[in-house]
C-alpha positions as CSV (number, residue, x, y, z in Angstrom):
1,M,59.2,12.9,33.6
2,A,57.2,16.1,34.0
3,T,55.3,14.9,37.1
4,E,58.4,14.7,39.2
5,T,58.3,17.1,42.2
6,P,61.3,19.4,42.8
7,K,63.2,18.4,46.0
8,S,62.9,21.9,47.5
9,E,59.0,21.5,47.8
10,L,59.3,18.3,49.9
11,H,60.0,18.1,53.6
12,E,61.2,14.9,55.1
13,Y,60.7,13.6,58.6
14,A,62.2,10.5,60.4
15,G,65.0,10.1,58.0
16,G,62.9,10.1,54.9
17,W,60.2,7.7,56.2
18,I,57.6,10.5,56.1
19,T,57.6,13.0,53.3
20,E,55.2,16.0,52.9
21,R,54.8,18.8,50.4
22,K,55.9,22.2,51.8
23,G,52.9,24.2,53.0
24,T,50.7,21.2,53.6
25,G,48.5,21.5,56.7
26,I,46.9,18.9,58.9
27,P,43.6,17.8,57.3
28,G,40.5,19.0,59.0
29,F,39.1,15.5,59.7
30,L,42.3,14.7,61.7
31,K,42.0,18.0,63.6
32,L,38.6,16.8,64.6
33,A,39.3,13.0,65.0
34,Y,42.2,13.2,67.4
35,P,40.4,15.2,70.1
36,V,37.2,13.2,69.7
37,I,39.1,9.9,70.1
38,G,40.9,11.4,73.2
39,L,37.7,12.4,74.8
40,A,36.2,9.0,74.1
41,V,39.2,7.4,75.9
42,L,38.6,9.8,78.9
43,V,35.0,9.0,79.1
44,Y,35.7,5.2,78.9
45,I,38.2,5.5,81.7
46,V,35.7,7.3,84.0
47,I,32.7,5.0,83.2
48,F,34.6,1.7,83.6
49,M,37.0,2.8,86.3
50,N,36.1,-0.2,88.5
51,G,35.3,-2.6,85.8
52,E,31.9,-3.5,84.3
53,I,30.1,-3.9,87.6
54,N,26.6,-3.5,86.2
55,H,26.9,-6.2,83.6
56,S,24.1,-8.8,83.8
57,T,26.3,-12.0,83.9
58,R,29.7,-11.0,85.0
59,G,28.9,-7.9,87.1
60,S,28.8,-9.9,90.3
61,L,32.2,-11.4,89.7
62,V,33.7,-8.0,89.0
63,R,32.2,-6.6,92.2
64,Q,33.7,-9.6,94.2
65,L,37.1,-9.0,92.6
66,N,36.9,-5.3,93.4
67,A,36.0,-6.2,97.0
68,T,39.0,-8.6,97.3
69,T,41.6,-6.5,95.6
70,G,40.5,-3.0,96.4
71,A,39.7,0.0,94.2
72,A,42.2,1.8,92.1
73,N,40.3,5.1,91.8
74,G,43.4,7.3,92.6
75,F,45.4,5.6,89.9
76,M,42.6,5.8,87.3
77,Y,42.1,9.5,88.1
78,M,45.9,10.0,87.5
79,V,45.6,8.2,84.1
80,G,42.6,10.4,83.3
81,A,44.6,13.5,84.2
82,M,47.4,12.3,81.9
83,V,44.8,11.9,79.1
84,V,43.7,15.5,79.7
85,I,47.2,16.8,79.6
86,Y,47.8,14.8,76.3
87,L,44.7,16.4,74.8
88,I,45.8,19.9,75.7
89,I,49.2,19.3,74.2
90,L,47.6,17.7,71.1
91,L,45.2,20.6,70.6
92,A,48.0,23.1,70.9
93,F,50.0,21.2,68.3
94,L,47.0,20.8,66.0
95,F,46.1,24.5,65.9
96,K,49.5,26.2,66.0
97,K,51.3,27.3,62.8
98,S,54.1,24.9,61.8
99,S,57.6,26.2,62.0
100,H,58.6,25.0,58.6
101,E,55.6,26.6,56.8
102,E,56.2,29.8,54.9
């Protein structure tokens, strides 16, 4: 079998569940997709912080529920801050050189 890869060129993670060839980087589309998805989550959290209050049919019900239960703006800002921290860590991981690359 000439197509078999030598074991020294492969790097295993998670007890062999994930295997990658030595020197393989993160694909460019993933370097772009992860931050875009994270920013979309952040925008969604900010826009719909108190529910869909401007919806034509259920907006009035959402406003009544918010009036009864109170707003959770502080909690949602905390969740948004955790998303920002996650994005910063993710970007640092995406663009740093891997420790096992040569």
